[in-house]
Z-matrix of the N, CA and C atoms (Angstrom, degrees):
N
C 1 1.367
C 2 1.488 1 113.78
N 3 1.351 2 117.87 1 -38.47
C 4 1.429 3 123.51 2 177.14
C 5 1.425 4 114.11 3 -59.07
N 6 1.326 5 117.13 4 -39.28
C 7 1.541 6 120.45 5 -176.17
C 8 1.643 7 104.52 6 -73.55
N 9 1.321 8 117.53 7 -36.29
C 10 1.469 9 111.30 8 -179.72
C 11 1.513 10 113.23 9 -67.54
N 12 1.318 11 115.18 10 -34.94
C 13 1.461 12 119.97 11 -174.39
C 14 1.573 13 108.25 12 -67.67
N 15 1.313 14 117.71 13 -40.89
C 16 1.526 15 123.35 14 -178.38
C 17 1.560 16 104.67 15 -69.83
N 18 1.303 17 117.98 16 -45.51
C 19 1.489 18 115.94 17 -178.53
C 20 1.542 19 113.84 18 -67.07
N 21 1.354 20 121.53 19 -26.14
C 22 1.360 21 124.71 20 171.99
C 23 1.409 22 113.11 21 -66.87
N 24 1.550 23 115.83 22 -43.52
C 25 1.360 24 123.13 23 175.87
C 26 1.552 25 112.67 24 -56.17
N 27 1.250 26 119.30 25 -48.55
C 28 1.361 27 126.49 26 -175.15
C 29 1.512 28 107.10 27 -69.03
N 30 1.272 29 122.70 28 -42.13
C 31 1.557 30 123.15 29 -175.22
C 32 1.561 31 106.45 30 -69.14
N 33 1.406 32 121.93 31 -21.55
C 34 1.406 33 120.03 32 179.41
C 35 1.618 34 111.06 33 -102.11
N 36 1.340 35 114.13 34 -28.68
C 37 1.504 36 118.86 35 -174.59
C 38 1.518 37 110.57 36 -78.18
N 39 1.278 38 118.40 37 -43.71
C 40 1.441 39 120.68 38 -178.15
C 41 1.530 40 113.29 39 -64.18
N 42 1.284 41 124.69 40 -45.27
C 43 1.485 42 123.89 41 175.94
C 44 1.519 43 110.02 42 -61.01
N 45 1.380 44 112.85 43 -38.18
C 46 1.576 45 112.71 44 -173.96
C 47 1.595 46 103.62 45 -74.27
N 48 1.177 47 122.61 46 -50.11
C 49 1.421 48 122.74 47 174.90
C 50 1.579 49 112.18 48 -50.19
N 51 1.225 50 117.73 49 -48.40
C 52 1.514 51 123.45 50 179.06
C 53 1.379 52 108.82 51 -57.70
N 54 1.439 53 119.85 52 -48.30
C 55 1.431 54 120.39 53 175.72
C 56 1.443 55 118.24 54 -57.56
N 57 1.433 56 112.56 55 -40.40
C 58 1.582 57 117.42 56 179.97
C 59 1.514 58 109.43 57 -64.69
N 60 1.410 59 116.65 58 -43.47
C 61 1.496 60 115.31 59 -178.27
C 62 1.467 61 112.17 60 -67.40
N 63 1.356 62 117.29 61 -47.97
C 64 1.479 63 119.57 62 179.46
C 65 1.433 64 109.97 63 -58.22
N 66 1.308 65 121.13 64 -41.07
C 67 1.535 66 126.94 65 -174.56
C 68 1.518 67 104.72 66 -67.22
N 69 1.328 68 121.75 67 -46.41
C 70 1.433 69 116.75 68 -176.69
C 71 1.537 70 110.41 69 -71.31
N 72 1.256 71 118.38 70 -32.08
C 73 1.445 72 116.66 71 172.76
C 74 1.475 73 113.65 72 -66.82
N 75 1.290 74 121.88 73 -41.32
C 76 1.392 75 119.70 74 175.96
C 77 1.507 76 114.43 75 -61.01
N 78 1.335 77 111.47 76 -40.80
C 79 1.507 78 118.31 77 -179.37
C 80 1.550 79 111.73 78 -62.46
N 81 1.311 80 112.74 79 -40.87
C 82 1.481 81 115.80 80 -177.66
C 83 1.627 82 106.84 81 -67.60
N 84 1.326 83 114.00 82 -39.37
C 85 1.497 84 111.60 83 178.20
C 86 1.444 85 115.45 84 -61.83
N 87 1.373 86 114.02 85 -37.84
C 88 1.501 87 121.37 86 -178.36
C 89 1.506 88 106.97 87 -67.52
N 90 1.267 89 118.02 88 -46.18
C 91 1.510 90 118.78 89 178.19
C 92 1.446 91 115.82 90 -60.55
N 93 1.368 92 115.87 91 -41.63
C 94 1.481 93 119.49 92 176.85
C 95 1.465 94 112.98 93 -68.32
N 96 1.235 95 118.15 94 -33.18
C 97 1.505 96 124.65 95 175.43
C 98 1.503 97 114.25 96 -65.37
N 99 1.381 98 113.17 97 -41.06
C 100 1.469 99 120.87 98 169.72
C 101 1.513 100 116.55 99 -62.43
N 102 1.315 101 114.33 100 -37.73
C 103 1.456 102 120.49 101 -179.23
C 104 1.609 103 111.33 102 -73.18
N 105 1.355 104 117.32 103 -31.43
C 106 1.426 105 128.14 104 173.54
C 107 1.551 106 109.45 105 -62.56
N 108 1.278 107 114.91 106 -48.47
C 109 1.445 108 124.24 107 -175.81
C 110 1.558 109 108.07 108 -63.75
N 111 1.390 110 114.80 109 -48.63
C 112 1.491 111 124.71 110 173.75
C 113 1.469 112 111.52 111 -51.94
N 114 1.278 113 115.15 112 -46.59
C 115 1.537 114 119.10 113 176.83
C 116 1.497 115 116.14 114 -61.10
N 117 1.302 116 111.38 115 -45.30
C 118 1.537 117 113.04 116 171.05
C 119 1.398 118 119.26 117 -56.43
N 120 1.396 119 114.33 118 -43.16
C 121 1.473 120 121.74 119 172.41
C 122 1.473 121 112.26 120 -50.60
N 123 1.394 122 112.54 121 -54.44
C 124 1.465 123 118.51 122 -174.56
C 125 1.476 124 111.10 123 -61.71
N 126 1.344 125 119.48 124 -36.43
C 127 1.419 126 120.45 125 -177.50
C 128 1.611 127 106.98 126 -70.61
N 129 1.236 128 116.10 127 -39.82
C 130 1.560 129 121.23 128 -178.00
C 131 1.524 130 102.15 129 -68.99
N 132 1.237 131 120.96 130 -35.45
C 133 1.606 132 118.09 131 -177.17
C 134 1.549 133 107.87 132 -70.13
N 135 1.406 134 116.48 133 -41.04
C 136 1.383 135 113.98 134 -179.89
C 137 1.555 136 115.43 135 -69.92
N 138 1.389 137 117.10 136 -32.22
C 139 1.403 138 120.04 137 177.00
C 140 1.468 139 105.79 138 -65.31
N 141 1.349 140 117.42 139 -47.51
C 142 1.560 141 118.23 140 -176.42
C 143 1.582 142 106.47 141 -64.91
N 144 1.279 143 124.64 142 -33.78
C 145 1.479 144 124.58 143 -179.38
C 146 1.572 145 102.63 144 -66.58
N 147 1.250 146 123.35 145 -44.88
C 148 1.424 147 122.97 146 -179.14
C 149 1.461 148 112.15 147 -61.71
N 150 1.430 149 118.26 148 -43.37
C 151 1.430 150 118.78 149 178.09
C 152 1.512 151 112.85 150 -65.56
N 153 1.408 152 117.01 151 -29.79
C 154 1.370 153 119.88 152 -178.48
C 155 1.536 154 114.85 153 -74.95
N 156 1.442 155 111.69 154 -34.73
C 157 1.506 156 114.45 155 169.04
C 158 1.545 157 112.84 156 -69.28
N 159 1.310 158 123.42 157 -34.44
C 160 1.345 159 119.08 158 178.50
C 161 1.673 160 110.50 159 -67.35
N 162 1.266 161 112.98 160 -34.49
C 163 1.478 162 117.63 161 178.48
C 164 1.579 163 108.47 162 -67.81
N 165 1.278 164 118.91 163 -35.55
C 166 1.363 165 119.91 164 179.60
C 167 1.491 166 113.01 165 -70.91
N 168 1.262 167 117.73 166 -33.22
C 169 1.417 168 122.62 167 175.68
C 170 1.531 169 109.74 168 -64.13
N 171 1.316 170 118.37 169 -42.65
C 172 1.393 171 123.24 170 178.55
C 173 1.545 172 114.18 171 -66.53
N 174 1.251 173 118.45 172 -36.59
C 175 1.481 174 123.74 173 176.69
C 176 1.511 175 107.11 174 -74.37
N 177 1.241 176 123.81 175 -36.31
C 178 1.469 177 124.73 176 -179.58
C 179 1.537 178 107.83 177 -66.81
N 180 1.351 179 118.36 178 -38.25
C 181 1.432 180 123.34 179 -179.96
C 182 1.510 181 110.07 180 -66.39
N 183 1.384 182 116.13 181 -35.59
C 184 1.466 183 121.64 182 178.52
C 185 1.480 184 112.62 183 -72.87
N 186 1.219 185 123.64 184 -19.04
C 187 1.477 186 126.17 185 -178.37
C 188 1.594 187 107.31 186 -92.13
N 189 1.300 188 117.38 187 95.79
C 190 1.433 189 123.70 188 176.72
C 191 1.429 190 111.90 189 -75.14
N 192 1.267 191 124.43 190 133.11
C 193 1.460 192 126.44 191 -178.30
C 194 1.371 193 115.92 192 74.35
N 195 1.269 194 124.32 193 18.25
C 196 1.456 195 122.99 194 178.05
C 197 1.608 196 109.47 195 -70.09
N 198 1.234 197 110.35 196 -33.01
C 199 1.613 198 111.54 197 -177.19
C 200 1.493 199 112.67 198 -67.09
N 201 1.309 200 119.92 199 -26.39
C 202 1.404 201 121.75 200 -179.58
C 203 1.455 202 115.04 201 -92.12
N 204 1.351 203 116.09 202 10.91
C 205 1.513 204 120.50 203 -178.13
C 206 1.498 205 108.93 204 -75.41
N 207 1.435 206 111.39 205 137.22
C 208 1.485 207 117.93 206 177.86
C 209 1.404 208 106.48 207 -116.12
N 210 1.312 209 117.53 208 132.83
C 211 1.468 210 125.58 209 175.85
C 212 1.503 211 111.58 210 -86.14
N 213 1.403 212 115.73 211 102.10
C 214 1.440 213 120.15 212 -179.85
C 215 1.440 214 111.19 213 -104.06
N 216 1.457 215 118.72 214 142.51
C 217 1.405 216 117.19 215 176.20
C 218 1.445 217 111.68 216 -72.15
N 219 1.323 218 112.59 217 154.14
C 220 1.467 219 121.00 218 -179.61
C 221 1.546 220 107.10 219 -92.37
N 222 1.380 221 118.71 220 125.80
C 223 1.488 222 118.53 221 -177.06
C 224 1.509 223 107.67 222 -64.81
N 225 1.360 224 108.23 223 138.94
C 226 1.552 225 117.52 224 177.61
C 227 1.487 226 108.65 225 -78.00
N 228 1.384 227 115.24 226 158.68
C 229 1.492 228 117.89 227 -179.61
C 230 1.564 229 115.70 228 -62.00
N 231 1.307 230 114.90 229 -24.99
C 232 1.527 231 117.12 230 -178.21
C 233 1.439 232 110.08 231 -75.31
N 234 1.331 233 125.84 232 -26.50
C 235 1.379 234 131.03 233 -177.60
C 236 1.566 235 114.60 234 -91.19
N 237 1.417 236 111.95 235 -4.57
C 238 1.470 237 113.20 236 174.42
C 239 1.633 238 114.86 237 -68.40
N 240 1.238 239 114.52 238 144.29
C 241 1.445 240 116.13 239 169.32
C 242 1.393 241 113.53 240 -75.06
N 243 1.295 242 112.47 241 129.95
C 244 1.534 243 118.09 242 -177.56
C 245 1.638 244 103.39 243 -85.12
N 246 1.310 245 111.69 244 130.34
C 247 1.491 246 119.98 245 176.86
C 248 1.501 247 108.02 246 -115.02
N 249 1.312 248 118.79 247 55.51
C 250 1.488 249 118.48 248 179.85
C 251 1.507 250 108.23 249 -102.39
N 252 1.225 251 113.32 250 125.89
C 253 1.521 252 124.08 251 -179.59
C 254 1.481 253 116.11 252 -104.63
C-alpha cells in the first residue's frame, strides 16, 4: 500500500507542479511583453510631442503681431444703434 500511495502522489503532484511552473513562466513573459509595448508607445508619444512643439514654434513665428492681439467682444444685435429714418 505504501508504494501505491507514493505513486499516486507523484502522478498527481508532478503534472500540477509542472503546470504551475510553466504557467508562471508564461505569465511573466506576457507581462514583460506588455511592458515593452507600453514603453514603445511612451517613446513614440514623447517623440510626437516633441515634433508637435517644434511645429507650434514654427507656426507661432509665422504669425506676426499675434502678441498684440486684443480679444474684443462682438456687439450683440440688441445693443446696436438703430439708424432707421
